[in-house]
DSSP file (Angstrom, degrees, kcal/mol; ACC not computed):
  #  RESIDUE AA STRUCTURE BP1 BP2  ACC     N-H-->O    O-->H-N    N-H-->O    O-->H-N    TCO  KAPPA ALPHA  PHI   PSI    X-CA   Y-CA   Z-CA
    1    1 A X              0   0    0      0, 0.0     2,-0.4     0, 0.0    24,-0.2   0.000 360.0 360.0 360.0 129.2   48.5 -100.2  169.0
    2    2 A X        -     0   0    0     22,-1.7     2,-0.5    19,-0.2    22,-0.0  -0.883 360.0-142.0-111.9 145.1   48.5 -104.0  169.5
    3    3 A X        -     0   0    0     -2,-0.4     2,-0.4    22,-0.1    24,-0.2  -0.918  17.0-163.4-106.2 128.3   47.6 -105.8  172.7
    4    4 A X  E     -a   27   0A   0     22,-2.4    24,-3.5    -2,-0.5     2,-0.5  -0.893   3.7-159.3-112.2 140.0   49.6 -108.9  173.5
    5    5 A X  E     +a   28   0A   0     -2,-0.4     2,-0.3    22,-0.2    24,-0.2  -0.981  18.2 166.1-119.9 128.6   48.6 -111.6  176.0
    6    6 A X  E     -a   29   0A   0     22,-2.9    24,-2.7    -2,-0.5     2,-0.1  -0.960  35.5-108.6-137.1 156.6   51.2 -113.9  177.5
    7    7 A X  E  >  -a   30   0A   0     -2,-0.3     4,-2.4    22,-0.2    24,-0.2  -0.434  30.2-116.6 -78.0 158.0   51.3 -116.3  180.4
    8    8 A X  H  > S+     0   0    0     22,-2.2     4,-2.4     1,-0.2     5,-0.2   0.851 117.2  56.3 -64.1 -32.1   53.3 -115.5  183.5
    9    9 A X  H  > S+     0   0    0     21,-0.2     4,-1.6     2,-0.2    -1,-0.2   0.935 108.8  44.8 -63.4 -46.3   55.4 -118.6  182.8
   10   10 A X  H  > S+     0   0    0      1,-0.2     4,-2.0     2,-0.2    -2,-0.2   0.888 111.1  54.7 -65.3 -37.9   56.3 -117.3  179.3
   11   11 A X  H  < S+     0   0    0     -4,-2.4    -2,-0.2     1,-0.2    -1,-0.2   0.926 107.8  49.5 -59.7 -44.5   56.9 -113.8  180.7
   12   12 A X  H  < S+     0   0    0     -4,-2.4     3,-0.4     1,-0.2    -1,-0.2   0.829 114.6  45.2 -63.6 -32.0   59.4 -115.3  183.2
   13   13 A X  H  < S+     0   0    0     -4,-1.6    -1,-0.2     1,-0.2    -2,-0.2   0.759 128.5  23.3 -82.8 -25.3   61.2 -117.2  180.4
   14   14 A X     X  +     0   0    0     -4,-2.0     4,-1.7    -5,-0.1    -1,-0.2  -0.439  62.3 152.3-143.1  63.8   61.3 -114.2  177.9
   15   15 A X  H  > S+     0   0    0     -3,-0.4     4,-2.3     1,-0.2     5,-0.2   0.857  78.5  58.0 -62.7 -34.8   61.1 -110.9  179.7
   16   16 A X  H  > S+     0   0    0      1,-0.2     4,-2.1     2,-0.2    -1,-0.2   0.895 105.4  49.1 -62.4 -40.5   63.0 -109.3  176.9
   17   17 A X  H  > S+     0   0    0      1,-0.2     4,-2.2     2,-0.2    -1,-0.2   0.878 109.8  51.8 -66.3 -37.4   60.4 -110.4  174.4
   18   18 A X  H  X S+     0   0    0     -4,-1.7     4,-1.9     2,-0.2    -2,-0.2   0.897 108.7  51.0 -65.6 -39.7   57.6 -109.0  176.6
   19   19 A X  H  X S+     0   0    0     -4,-2.3     4,-0.8     2,-0.2    -2,-0.2   0.899 109.8  49.9 -64.8 -40.0   59.4 -105.6  176.8
   20   20 A X  H >< S+     0   0    0     -4,-2.1     3,-0.8     1,-0.2     4,-0.5   0.911 110.7  49.7 -63.7 -41.1   59.7 -105.5  173.0
   21   21 A X  H >X S+     0   0    0     -4,-2.2     3,-1.3     1,-0.2     4,-0.8   0.851 103.6  60.7 -65.2 -33.6   56.0 -106.3  172.7
   22   22 A X  H 3< S+     0   0    0     -4,-1.9    19,-0.7     1,-0.3    -1,-0.2   0.720  92.7  65.9 -67.9 -20.6   55.2 -103.5  175.2
   23   23 A X  T << S+     0   0    0     -4,-0.8    -1,-0.3    -3,-0.8    -2,-0.2   0.759 106.5  42.5 -69.0 -23.3   56.8 -101.0  172.8
   24   24 A X  T <4 S-     0   0    0     -3,-1.3   -22,-1.7    -4,-0.5     2,-0.3   0.596 133.4 -50.5 -97.0 -14.6   53.9 -101.7  170.4
   25   25 A X  S  < S-     0   0    0     -4,-0.8    -1,-0.4   -24,-0.2   -22,-0.1  -0.924  82.3 -34.2 160.9 176.7   51.2 -101.8  173.0
   26   26 A X        -     0   0    0     -2,-0.3   -22,-2.4    -3,-0.1     2,-0.5  -0.225  46.6-147.1 -61.1 145.9   50.1 -103.2  176.4
   27   27 A X  E     -aB   4  39A   0     12,-2.2    12,-2.9   -24,-0.2     2,-0.6  -0.971   8.0-151.7-115.2 117.8   51.1 -106.7  177.3
   28   28 A X  E     -aB   5  38A   0    -24,-3.5   -22,-2.9    -2,-0.5     2,-0.5  -0.794   8.5-156.8 -90.7 124.2   48.6 -108.6  179.5
   29   29 A X  E     -aB   6  37A   0      8,-2.9     7,-2.7    -2,-0.6     8,-2.0  -0.895  11.6-154.2-104.9 125.6   50.2 -111.2  181.7
   30   30 A X  E     -aB   7  35A   0    -24,-2.7   -22,-2.2    -2,-0.5     2,-0.5  -0.716  13.3-157.1-103.9 149.9   48.0 -114.0  182.8
   31   31 A X  E >  S- B   0  34A   0      3,-2.6     3,-1.7    -2,-0.3   -24,-0.0  -0.991  87.0 -15.0-119.6 118.9   48.1 -116.3  185.9
   32   32 A X  T 3  S-     0   0    0     -2,-0.5    -1,-0.1     1,-0.3     3,-0.1   0.865 131.0 -52.6  54.5  39.1   46.2 -119.5  185.3
   33   33 A X  T 3  S+     0   0    0      1,-0.2     2,-0.4     0, 0.0    -1,-0.3   0.397 116.9 108.2  83.7  -3.6   44.5 -118.1  182.3
   34   34 A X  E <  S-B   31   0A   0     -3,-1.7    -3,-2.6     1,-0.0    -1,-0.2  -0.883  79.3-103.2-109.7 138.9   43.2 -115.0  184.0
   35   35 A X  E     +B   30   0A   0     -2,-0.4    -5,-0.2    -5,-0.2     3,-0.1  -0.356  50.0 157.6 -57.5 131.0   44.6 -111.4  183.4
   36   36 A X  E     +     0   0A   0     -7,-2.7     2,-0.3     1,-0.4    -6,-0.2   0.643  56.5  13.6-126.3 -34.4   46.8 -110.5  186.4
   37   37 A X  E     -B   29   0A   0     -8,-2.0    -8,-2.9     2,-0.0    -1,-0.4  -0.949  56.1-143.8-144.4 160.3   49.2 -107.8  185.3
   38   38 A X  E     -B   28   0A   0     -2,-0.3     2,-0.5   -10,-0.2   -10,-0.2  -0.997   9.8-153.8-130.3 129.7   49.8 -105.3  182.5
   39   39 A X  E     +B   27   0A   0    -12,-2.9   -12,-2.2    -2,-0.4     2,-0.3  -0.898  20.7 178.1-102.3 126.2   53.2 -104.3  181.2
   40   40 A X        -     0   0    0     -2,-0.5   -17,-0.1   -14,-0.2   -18,-0.1  -0.896  33.1-108.8-124.1 153.7   53.4 -100.9  179.5
   41   41 A X     >  -     0   0    0    -19,-0.7     4,-2.2    -2,-0.3     5,-0.2  -0.441  38.2-112.4 -69.3 158.4   56.1  -98.8  178.0
   42   42 A X  H  > S+     0   0    0      1,-0.2     4,-2.5     2,-0.2     5,-0.2   0.872 118.2  55.4 -64.2 -35.1   57.1  -95.8  180.2
   43   43 A X  H  > S+     0   0    0      2,-0.2     4,-2.0     1,-0.2    -1,-0.2   0.916 108.5  46.8 -62.3 -43.6   55.7  -93.5  177.5
   44   44 A X  H  > S+     0   0    0      2,-0.2     4,-2.1     1,-0.2    -1,-0.2   0.877 111.1  52.8 -65.9 -36.9   52.3  -95.2  177.6
   45   45 A X  H  X S+     0   0    0     -4,-2.2     4,-2.2     2,-0.2    -2,-0.2   0.928 107.4  51.3 -62.5 -44.7   52.3  -95.1  181.4
   46   46 A X  H  <>S+     0   0    0     -4,-2.5     5,-3.2     1,-0.2     4,-0.4   0.893 109.8  50.0 -60.5 -40.2   53.0  -91.4  181.3
   47   47 A X  H ><5S+     0   0    0     -4,-2.0     3,-0.8     3,-0.2    -1,-0.2   0.897 109.5  52.8 -62.8 -39.5   50.1  -90.9  178.9
   48   48 A X  H 3<5S+     0   0    0     -4,-2.1    -2,-0.2     1,-0.2    -1,-0.2   0.890 113.7  40.4 -64.7 -41.5   47.9  -92.9  181.3
   49   49 A X  T ><5S-     0   0    0     -4,-2.2     3,-0.8    -5,-0.1    -1,-0.2   0.355 117.3-108.9 -92.6   6.9   48.7  -90.9  184.4
   50   50 A X  T < 5 -     0   0    0     -3,-0.8    -3,-0.2    -4,-0.4    -4,-0.1   0.773  64.6 -65.1  76.4  25.8   48.6  -87.6  182.5
   51   51 A X  T 3 <S+     0   0    0     -5,-3.2    -1,-0.2     1,-0.2     2,-0.1   0.556  89.3 152.6  76.0   6.6   52.3  -86.9  182.6
   52   52 A X    <   -     0   0    0     -3,-0.8     2,-0.3    -6,-0.3    -1,-0.2  -0.446  38.6-134.0 -71.1 143.3   52.3  -86.5  186.3
   53   53 A X        -     0   0    0     -2,-0.1     2,-0.1    -3,-0.1    -1,-0.1  -0.708  17.4-116.6 -96.4 150.5   55.6  -87.3  188.0
   54   54 A X     >  -     0   0    0     -2,-0.3     4,-2.0     1,-0.1     5,-0.2  -0.376  27.1-110.0 -77.6 162.5   55.9  -89.5  191.1
   55   55 A X  H  > S+     0   0    0      1,-0.2     4,-2.6     2,-0.2     5,-0.2   0.879 120.4  56.5 -59.9 -38.3   57.3  -88.2  194.3
   56   56 A X  H  > S+     0   0    0      1,-0.2     4,-2.0     2,-0.2    -1,-0.2   0.910 106.6  48.7 -60.5 -43.2   60.4  -90.3  193.8
   57   57 A X  H  > S+     0   0    0      2,-0.2     4,-0.5     1,-0.2    -1,-0.2   0.883 111.9  49.4 -65.0 -37.8   61.0  -88.6  190.4
   58   58 A X  H >< S+     0   0    0     -4,-2.0     3,-0.9     1,-0.2    -2,-0.2   0.925 112.7  46.2 -67.2 -44.6   60.6  -85.2  191.9
   59   59 A X  H 3< S+     0   0    0     -4,-2.6    -1,-0.2     1,-0.2    -2,-0.2   0.844 111.1  53.6 -66.7 -33.3   62.9  -85.9  194.8
   60   60 A X  H 3< S+     0   0    0     -4,-2.0    -1,-0.2    -5,-0.2    -2,-0.2   0.531  86.8 108.2 -80.9  -6.2   65.6  -87.4  192.5
   61   61 A X  S << S-     0   0    0     -3,-0.9    -3,-0.0    -4,-0.5    -4,-0.0  -0.181  84.2 -76.5 -71.0 166.4   65.7  -84.4  190.2
   62   62 A X    >   -     0   0    0      1,-0.1     3,-1.1     2,-0.1    -1,-0.1  -0.241  38.1-121.7 -60.3 148.5   68.7  -82.0  190.0
   63   63 A X  T 3  S+     0   0    0      1,-0.2    -1,-0.1    -3,-0.1    -2,-0.1   0.804 110.2  58.1 -63.0 -29.9   68.9  -79.5  192.8
   64   64 A X  T 3  S+     0   0    0      2,-0.1    -1,-0.2     0, 0.0     2,-0.1   0.666  84.3 100.5 -77.5 -16.2   68.8  -76.6  190.4
   65   65 A X  S <  S-     0   0    0     -3,-1.1     2,-0.3     1,-0.1    -4,-0.0  -0.443  71.8-129.7 -71.0 141.6   65.5  -77.6  188.9
   66   66 A X        -     0   0    0     -2,-0.1     2,-0.5     2,-0.0    -1,-0.1  -0.655  13.0-139.6 -89.6 149.6   62.4  -75.7  190.2
   67   67 A X        -     0   0    0     -2,-0.3     2,-0.8     2,-0.1    -9,-0.0  -0.945   4.9-147.1-111.3 121.9   59.4  -77.6  191.4
   68   68 A X        +     0   0    0     -2,-0.5     2,-0.5     2,-0.0    -2,-0.0  -0.797  29.9 169.5 -85.7 113.9   56.0  -76.3  190.5
   69   69 A X        +     0   0    0     -2,-0.8     2,-0.5     2,-0.0    -2,-0.1  -0.959  15.6 166.4-133.7 116.5   53.8  -77.1  193.5
   70   70 A X        -     0   0    0     -2,-0.5     3,-0.1     3,-0.0    -2,-0.0  -0.879  26.1-148.4-127.0  98.1   50.3  -75.8  194.1
   71   71 A X        -     0   0    0     -2,-0.5     2,-0.1     1,-0.1    -2,-0.0  -0.359  28.5-103.2 -65.5 145.6   48.6  -77.7  196.8
   72   72 A X        -     0   0    0      1,-0.1     2,-0.3    -2,-0.0    -1,-0.1  -0.398  36.1-111.7 -68.0 145.1   44.8  -78.0  196.3
   73   73 A X        -     0   0    0     -2,-0.1     2,-0.4    -3,-0.1    -1,-0.1  -0.564  28.0-131.2 -76.0 139.4   42.7  -75.8  198.5
   74   74 A X        -     0   0    0     -2,-0.3     2,-0.1     1,-0.0    -1,-0.0  -0.726  18.2-135.0 -90.2 140.0   40.6  -77.5  201.1
   75   75 A X    >   -     0   0    0     -2,-0.4     3,-1.6     1,-0.1     4,-0.4  -0.378  29.8 -98.2 -86.9 174.0   37.0  -76.6  201.3
   76   76 A X  T 3  S+     0   0    0      1,-0.3     3,-0.4     2,-0.2    -1,-0.1   0.651 113.7  75.1 -68.0 -15.4   35.2  -76.0  204.6
   77   77 A X  T 3  S+     0   0    0      1,-0.2    -1,-0.3     3,-0.0    -3,-0.0   0.691  85.1  66.4 -72.1 -15.5   33.8  -79.5  204.7
   78   78 A X  S <  S+     0   0    0     -3,-1.6     2,-0.3     1,-0.0    -1,-0.2   0.885 104.4  41.4 -72.8 -38.1   37.2  -80.8  205.8
   79   79 A X        +     0   0    0     -3,-0.4     2,-0.3    -4,-0.4    -1,-0.0  -0.823  64.8 174.0-112.2 151.2   37.2  -79.1  209.1
   80   80 A X        -     0   0    0     -2,-0.3     3,-0.1     3,-0.0    -3,-0.0  -0.978  41.4 -81.3-147.9 157.4   34.4  -78.7  211.6
   81   81 A X        -     0   0    0     -2,-0.3     2,-0.1     1,-0.1     0, 0.0  -0.260  52.8-104.0 -60.7 146.2   34.1  -77.3  215.1
   82   82 A X        -     0   0    0      1,-0.0     2,-0.6     2,-0.0    -1,-0.1  -0.427  29.4-140.1 -69.8 144.0   35.2  -79.6  218.0
   83   83 A X        -     0   0    0     -2,-0.1     2,-0.5    -3,-0.1    -1,-0.0  -0.936  14.4-166.0-109.2 123.7   32.4  -81.2  219.9
   84   84 A X              0   0    0     -2,-0.6    -2,-0.0     1,-0.1     0, 0.0  -0.938 360.0 360.0-110.0 123.2   32.9  -81.5  223.7
   85   85 A X              0   0    0     -2,-0.5    -1,-0.1     0, 0.0    -2,-0.0   0.400 360.0 360.0-104.8 360.0   30.5  -83.8  225.6
């Protein structure tokens, strides 16, 4: 994996080149010499977030697809008795 650094100006002039570089590894985009953004391939992004799908991706899926949804259980610290003064 190689890391590429480019200026935001160069990114604006050659977005295609930045996308090609992102296939080989992260592309750090700088503003005034400081890192500001990172461009990743979608595969690298999926690895980063652990393969989780976004809500948009879930809603956009085919109607016949099943959705595995297990909401986390809330512990007792979330709720407490009401206090009336």
